[in-house]
N, C-alpha and C positions, 0 to 999 in steps of 0.2 A: 717150891712143892713138887716133888717128884709125880709122875704120871700115875703111879701105883697110889699114891696119896690121894689124888683127885678120885681114882676109883673106890677107895676105900670111904672117902669122904661121901660119896655119891650114895653108896650102900648104906651107910650110917643113916643118913637123911631120909633115904626111900624105903629102906628095908629089901632092895632088889640088889641083887648083884649087875655087874656091866652086860654079864651073859644073859641074865633074865630081861633086862631092859632090852637087848638087841632081839631077844625072841618077842617080845611086846610089840616091837618096832615091825618084825617081820610080819606078825599077825594083822597089824594095822596098815600092812602095805605100804610102809615106808622103807623098808629095807629088804634084802634077800640075803643068801648066803654068801655072795660074793661083796656086799657093802651097801650102800644104798640104793635102793630100787630104782629103775630107770625114769628119768624125768624128776626124781626126787632131789632137792636141794638141802644143803644142811641145815637152812633156816625153818624147813619143816618140822625137822626132828628136834631143834632147840626149842621152838615154839611149843610144840607137845611137852618137851620135857618140862619147861619154864611152867606151864599150864596145870599140868597134872601132877608134878611132883615138886613145883615150887625150888626148883634147881636155880641157880645163878648161871650166867652165860658160860664162865670158864668151865663150869662142872658139866654142863649140858653139851659143850663142845669137847669134852674128855670122851664122853659116850660118843658122840658123832666121830671120832678119831678110832674109837675101840670098833663100832661098827665098820667102819671102813677098812679095818684091818692094818691101819697105821701104827698101832699099839697094841700089841697082845700080850 
């Protein structure tokens, strides 16, 4: 599955784009414009996405990668 397919599946499941999820993560203090907020580990974002959006680990990690700017 391509990275874009992961993002498309996340949007289909949550109703939110990767950019919208990043904005929510920023509002929650989990991220900033440069990536993860200082002191925040990927696990915190994965746990939030699993809890609030019922995402699986792989899909949550695709959002972490998007937030970090590794895949845009």
